[in-house]
N, C-alpha and C positions, 0 to 999 in steps of 0.2 A: 810913607812906611816909618816905623820906628827903626831904629839901628840896635841889632844885638850887642851886647856889650857882656863880654865874657867877665864876671867873678868868680867863676869857681874855684879857682885858687885860696880867694879869701874866704869862700863860703866853707872849702876843706879845711882850713886852718880854724877858723872858727869853732868849728862842729869838733874837730878835734881836741881844742881848749876846752871847750864844755864836758867831752865826756871825760878827758882826763883830769878835770880840775886844775891843770896844771900847763905849762909850757916852757919855752926857753927864748933864748935873746935873738938866735937863729929865724923863730919863727915869727916874733914881732918886728924883725928885719925885713923878712920876707913880705909880711903884712903891709908895712910901709910902702915897698917897693913896688908892690902890686895894686895899690891904693894909689900911689901917684900913676900909675898907668893908667888908671881908669878916670881919675880926675883931669888928666889931661886931655881926654878924649873929647870929640865934639860930639854934637847932639844927643846928651846925655840930657834926662827930663831933670829940670832946673830941681825938683822935689827930692830926687834922690843926693844932690849934692849937698845936702843937709846930712843924711845918713852918712856919706863918706867923710863928712867933716868930723861927725861924732865917733867914728872909727878909726880916723886920724887922731884924735884926741886920746881914745884909749890906748891907742898904739904908743903915743909921744909920754903918756903918763904912767906907762908900766914899767920904766926905769926907777920911776920915784915911789912906789909902791913897796911895803915891807917885804912882798915876796910875790911872784907871781901867783901862785895860787889864791892868795887873798884879794889879789886885783881881779880876777878872773871871777871869784865869787861874789865880790862886790859889783858886779858888770854884769852879772848873770841874766838878768830880764833883758838888758840893752842886745846883748848876743843874742840872744832869741830873737828878739825883733830885727836885729840887722841883717840875721840870716835869711827872714822871710821877707824882707825888704831886696835884699840884693838876689833873691831866688824871683821876685818880681821885676827886678831889673834885666834879669838875663832872659826874661820871656816879653820884655818890651810892655809889662804891665804897669799900669799908674800905682803910685804910691797914694794910700788914702788922704792920709794930713801930711801937709808940709812941714819941714822944720822950722819954718819961719812962723806957721800959726801956732805950734808947738812951743815955742820961746826955747827951744833945745831940750824943753820938759821929754822925761820918758811918757810915752803914752801906753 
């Protein structure tokens, strides 16, 4: 049986960013910490590791953006997909297309 992975905090922050189309450095810091916790867990479907890498990149590039608002707008479609994939991870479902197959491209 697949292990339950708690991604709720990440999902809540991403949803809040989408809704407000804004964020704070604190939210990005929490995202970074939560992703690190999830990445270090064992028994995560390897296909989700690509999703987590993408979110990690999103977090690390936020500081270089003109504004958080702009960064969120540019990543709107990605954020929506990440939320869906993180919800699948919490329910121990499989992601349909893995990161390697997509070569990091948005689907």
